[in-house]
C-alpha positions in Angstrom: -268.9 -248.4 130.6 -265.8 -247.6 128.5 -267.5 -244.6 127.1 -268.3 -243.2 130.6 -264.6 -243.9 131.8 -263.2 -242.0 128.8 -265.5 -239.0 129.3 -264.6 -238.9 132.9 -260.9 -238.9 132.1 -261.5 -236.1 129.5 -263.2 -233.8 132.1 -260.5 -234.4 134.7 -257.8 -233.5 132.3 -259.2 -230.1 131.5 -257.4 -227.1 133.1 -259.4 -225.2 135.7 -259.4 -221.4 135.6 -259.8 -219.7 139.0 -261.9 -216.7 139.2 -261.4 -213.7 141.6 -264.0 -211.2 142.7 -261.2 -208.6 143.3 -257.4 -208.1 143.5 -256.2 -208.5 147.1 -252.8 -208.6 148.9 -252.3 -211.8 150.6 -249.2 -210.9 152.6 -246.2 -208.6 152.8 -242.7 -209.8 154.0 -241.1 -208.8 156.1 -243.7 -207.9 158.7 -243.8 -207.7 162.5 -241.1 -206.4 164.8 -237.4 -207.0 165.1 -237.1 -208.4 161.7 -233.7 -209.0 160.2 -232.2 -206.1 158.1 -232.5 -207.7 154.6 -232.4 -206.4 151.0 -236.0 -207.2 149.9 -239.6 -206.4 150.5 -242.1 -208.8 148.8 -245.8 -208.1 148.2 -247.8 -211.2 147.2 -251.3 -210.9 145.5 -254.1 -213.4 145.5 -254.0 -213.9 141.7 -251.7 -213.5 138.8 -251.2 -209.9 138.0 -248.8 -209.8 135.1 -247.8 -212.3 132.3 -244.4 -213.9 132.2 -241.9 -211.7 130.3 -240.6 -208.3 131.2 -240.6 -208.5 135.0 -238.7 -205.3 135.8 -240.8 -202.1 136.6 -239.9 -198.5 136.8 -240.8 -196.7 140.1 -243.3 -194.5 138.2 -245.3 -197.7 137.3 -245.6 -198.8 140.9 -248.2 -197.0 143.1 -246.3 -198.0 146.3 -245.0 -195.5 148.8 -242.5 -196.6 151.5 -241.5 -194.4 154.4 -238.7 -193.8 155.0 -238.0 -193.8 151.3 -236.0 -196.7 149.9 -234.1 -196.9 146.6 -236.3 -199.8 145.3 -235.6 -201.6 142.1 -239.1 -203.1 141.4 -239.3 -206.6 140.0 -242.0 -209.2 139.7 -240.5 -212.4 141.1 -243.4 -214.4 139.4 -246.8 -213.4 138.1 -248.2 -212.6 141.6 -245.3 -211.5 143.8 -243.9 -208.0 143.4 -240.4 -207.2 145.1 -238.5 -204.1 146.2 -235.0 -205.1 145.6 -232.3 -203.2 147.4 -228.5 -203.0 146.9 -226.0 -203.5 149.6 -225.6 -199.7 150.2 -229.5 -199.3 150.3 -230.4 -202.3 152.5 -232.9 -201.9 155.4 -231.5 -200.2 158.4 -231.8 -201.5 162.0 -234.0 -199.9 164.6 -236.3 -198.4 161.9 -240.0 -198.4 161.5 -241.0 -198.8 157.8 -244.4 -198.0 156.5 -245.7 -199.5 153.2 -248.7 -197.9 151.4 -250.0 -199.7 148.3 -252.6 -197.6 146.4 -255.0 -198.9 143.8 -253.6 -198.9 140.4 -251.7 -202.1 139.9 -253.9 -203.8 137.3 -254.4 -207.5 136.4 -254.9 -208.5 132.7 -258.5 -208.7 133.4 -258.4 -205.0 134.6 -258.9 -205.8 138.4 -257.2 -203.7 141.0 -257.3 -203.1 144.7 -260.6 -201.9 146.1 -258.9 -199.9 148.8 -255.3 -198.8 149.8 -253.2 -201.4 151.6 -251.2 -200.4 154.6 -248.6 -202.3 156.7 -245.6 -201.6 158.9 -242.6 -203.5 160.2 -239.8 -202.6 162.6 -236.3 -203.9 162.0 -234.0 -205.2 164.8 -233.8 -202.9 167.8 -230.8 -202.8 170.1 -230.4 -205.9 172.3 -227.4 -207.3 174.3 -225.9 -210.1 172.3 -223.7 -211.4 175.2 -221.6 -210.4 178.1 -218.2 -211.6 179.2 -216.0 -210.7 182.2 -212.9 -208.7 181.6 -211.1 -208.0 184.8 -211.2 -206.8 188.4 -209.7 -203.4 189.2 -210.4 -203.9 192.9 -212.3 -206.5 195.0 -215.5 -204.3 194.4 -214.7 -203.0 191.0 -215.4 -205.4 188.2 -215.1 -204.6 184.5 -217.7 -206.5 182.3 -217.6 -206.6 178.5 -221.1 -205.9 176.9 -221.7 -206.6 173.3 -224.8 -205.3 171.4 -226.3 -206.4 168.1 -225.7 -202.9 166.6 -223.9 -199.6 167.6 -225.6 -197.8 170.5 -225.1 -194.4 172.2 -223.1 -194.3 175.4 -225.5 -191.9 177.2 -228.5 -194.4 176.7 -226.4 -197.4 177.7 -225.2 -195.6 181.0 -228.8 -194.7 181.8 -230.5 -198.1 181.1 -227.7 -200.6 182.0 -227.2 -200.9 185.8 -226.0 -203.0 188.7 -228.4 -204.1 191.4 -227.6 -205.0 195.0 -229.6 -207.7 196.8 -231.8 -205.0 198.4 -232.8 -203.8 194.8 -230.7 -200.6 195.1 -229.4 -199.6 191.7 -225.7 -198.8 191.1 -224.9 -196.6 188.1 -222.3 -197.7 185.7 -219.5 -195.9 183.8 -218.5 -196.8 180.2 -215.3 -197.2 178.3 -214.4 -198.4 174.9 -212.3 -201.6 174.6 -208.7 -201.2 173.3 -208.4 -200.8 169.6 -207.2 -203.7 167.6 -203.8 -203.2 166.1 -203.9 -201.8 162.5 -207.6 -200.8 162.9 -209.1 -197.3 163.4 -209.9 -196.3 167.0 -213.5 -197.0 168.1 -215.8 -193.9 168.1 -216.7 -192.5 171.6 -220.2 -191.5 170.1 -221.3 -195.0 169.3 -220.1 -198.6 169.5 -221.5 -202.1 169.6 -219.1 -203.1 172.4 -218.7 -201.3 175.7 -216.8 -202.1 178.9 -219.0 -201.5 181.9 -217.9 -200.9 185.5 -219.6 -199.5 188.6 -219.4 -195.8 189.4 -218.6 -196.6 193.1 -216.8 -199.5 194.8 -219.3 -202.4 195.3 -219.6 -203.8 198.9 -217.4 -206.8 199.6 -218.8 -210.4 199.6 -222.0 -209.4 198.0 -224.2 -210.9 195.3 -224.7 -208.5 192.4 -226.8 -208.5 189.2 -226.1 -206.6 185.9 -229.5 -205.7 184.4 -230.8 -204.0 181.2 -234.0 -202.0 180.8 -235.9 -200.6 177.7 -234.7 -197.3 176.3 -231.2 -197.9 174.7 -230.8 -195.8 171.7 -229.3 -197.2 168.4 -226.8 -195.0 166.5 -228.5 -196.0 163.3 -232.2 -195.7 163.8 -234.7 -194.0 166.1 -236.5 -197.2 167.6 -235.5 -197.7 171.2 -234.7 -201.0 172.7 -237.5 -202.9 174.7 -235.2 -205.5 176.3 -235.7 -206.0 180.1 -233.7 -208.8 181.8 -230.8 -209.9 183.8 -227.6 -210.1 181.8 -225.4 -211.8 184.4 -224.9 -212.5 188.0 -221.7 -212.4 190.0 -220.3 -212.1 193.5 -217.7 -209.6 194.8 -214.6 -210.7 196.6 -214.6 -211.2 200.5 -211.9 -209.6 202.6 -208.4 -210.9 201.5 -207.0 -213.4 203.9 -204.8 -216.5 204.2 -207.3 -219.3 204.7 -204.7 -222.0 205.4 -202.8 -224.7 203.4 -203.7 -227.8 201.4 -201.9 -230.9 200.5 -202.3 -234.6 199.8 -201.2 -237.1 202.6 -199.6 -240.4 202.1 -203.0 -242.2 201.8 -203.6 -239.9 198.8 -206.4 -238.0 200.7 -206.8 -234.2 200.5 -205.7 -232.4 203.7 -206.8 -228.9 204.5 -204.9 -227.1 207.3 -206.8 -224.0 208.2 -204.8 -221.0 209.5 -207.3 -220.5 212.4 -207.2 -224.1 213.4 -203.6 -225.2 212.8 -202.7 -228.4 214.4 -199.7 -230.5 213.5 -199.9 -234.2 214.0 -199.3 -237.4 212.1 -203.0 -237.3 210.6 -202.3 -234.1 208.6 -198.7 -234.6 207.3 -198.3 -233.9 203.7 -196.8 -236.1 201.1 -193.6 -234.2 200.2 -193.7 -235.5 196.6 -197.1 -234.0 195.9 -196.6 -230.5 196.9 -198.3 -227.9 199.3 -200.4 -225.0 198.4 -201.3 -221.8 200.2 -205.1 -221.1 200.2 -206.4 -217.5 199.8 -209.8 -215.9 199.8 -209.2 -213.9 196.7 -206.6 -214.0 193.9 -202.9 -213.2 194.6 -199.8 -213.4 192.4 -196.7 -215.2 193.2 -194.5 -212.1 193.3 -196.6 -210.7 196.2 -196.4 -214.0 198.1 -192.7 -214.4 197.4 -192.0 -210.9 198.9 -193.9 -211.4 202.1 -193.6 -215.2 202.7 -191.0 -216.6 205.1 -190.5 -220.4 205.1 -188.4 -222.1 207.6 -186.4 -224.2 206.6 -185.7 -222.1 203.4 -187.3 -223.6 200.3 -184.0 -223.0 198.5 -182.3 -225.4 200.9 -179.7 -222.8 202.0 -178.6 -222.1 198.4 -177.9 -218.5 197.3 -177.6 -219.2 193.7 -181.0 -220.7 193.2 -184.5 -219.1 193.3 -187.2 -221.7 193.8 -189.8 -219.3 192.6 -188.1 -218.6 189.3 -190.0 -221.1 187.2 -193.4 -220.6 188.9 -195.8 -218.9 186.5 -197.7 -215.8 187.6 -201.4 -215.8 186.9 -203.8 -213.5 188.9 -207.1 -215.0 187.7 -208.5 -211.5 187.9 -210.0 -212.2 184.4 -212.6 -214.6 185.9 -215.9 -214.2 187.8 -215.7 -215.0 191.5 -218.1 -217.6 193.0 -218.9 -217.4 196.7 -216.6 -219.6 198.7 -214.1 -220.0 195.9 -210.6 -220.7 197.1 -207.4 -219.6 195.3 -204.4 -221.8 195.6 -200.8 -220.9 195.1 -198.4 -223.9 195.1 -195.0 -223.7 196.9 -192.2 -224.3 194.5 -189.8 -227.3 194.7 -189.9 -230.6 196.6 -190.2 -230.5 200.3 -188.1 -232.6 202.7 -189.6 -235.7 204.1 -190.7 -235.8 207.7 -189.8 -232.1 208.3 -191.8 -229.5 210.0 -192.0 -226.2 208.0 
């Protein structure tokens, strides 16, 4: 019994040497499409190829061809994984298709090599829209939208494959402009940029739901591979006709009161609490300077004083840097404190 146990332990403790019929490549990384632009290509074999020791190799020793050509510094990462190491200035470029051809010739210590050439390809990141943000409205039907890509792209291809769409599927072409340059930095190039400000070539119809879409075909400024992205980037609504909708306030019971301009009725039920203020309601944004110029309030908000401007400390904010949501109301608060139990 003791002898059998000892012999079993002896055999289990012996190293096992794997045998291989031939040298094969298990995998190559990166592989596939839209892979990150890294600084390394690794080819892994199915068995140890080199002993530990001198791991660097000259290009002449490696029967591997990469197209387009890369300035590889070849190095065995371990006994079975061979890497093309790239410097910062020679890293993989975006929107590129790389082809890797490994010819027979890499030899193991037992003099095994590939039975046939190995071939694989991968494509680095193609142009895609990273995000969009609203910049401003030039007019009720003229939005400006900031579009950011993952790499510099050409303006002609963006103008062709980025478009606005009406509810009836009709396309509206866009025009492009560069964002303003940051202080102390060089102006952006008009030939390529990763950021473009997009606006319609024509005024969009009022009070209409619109979509900004992207389709395949956008060209990178760096590599030849075109974008394949096709999706809705953002949705928004154009402004309705500008009008004064009415007034809003809070009554003495702390309830909201809306006095519509087309149904204005003054009675005890919709009297406003003078200490909580009154706002004018508009269908689209308006700044206080415009309201101040065209608004007449009787009795005067200044209380008859000529040395006091009640609008002086009211901030002016147009809200033109925001998307509009259908039915949205824009409030402008009247300045100062109103008199109790007065009709204005």
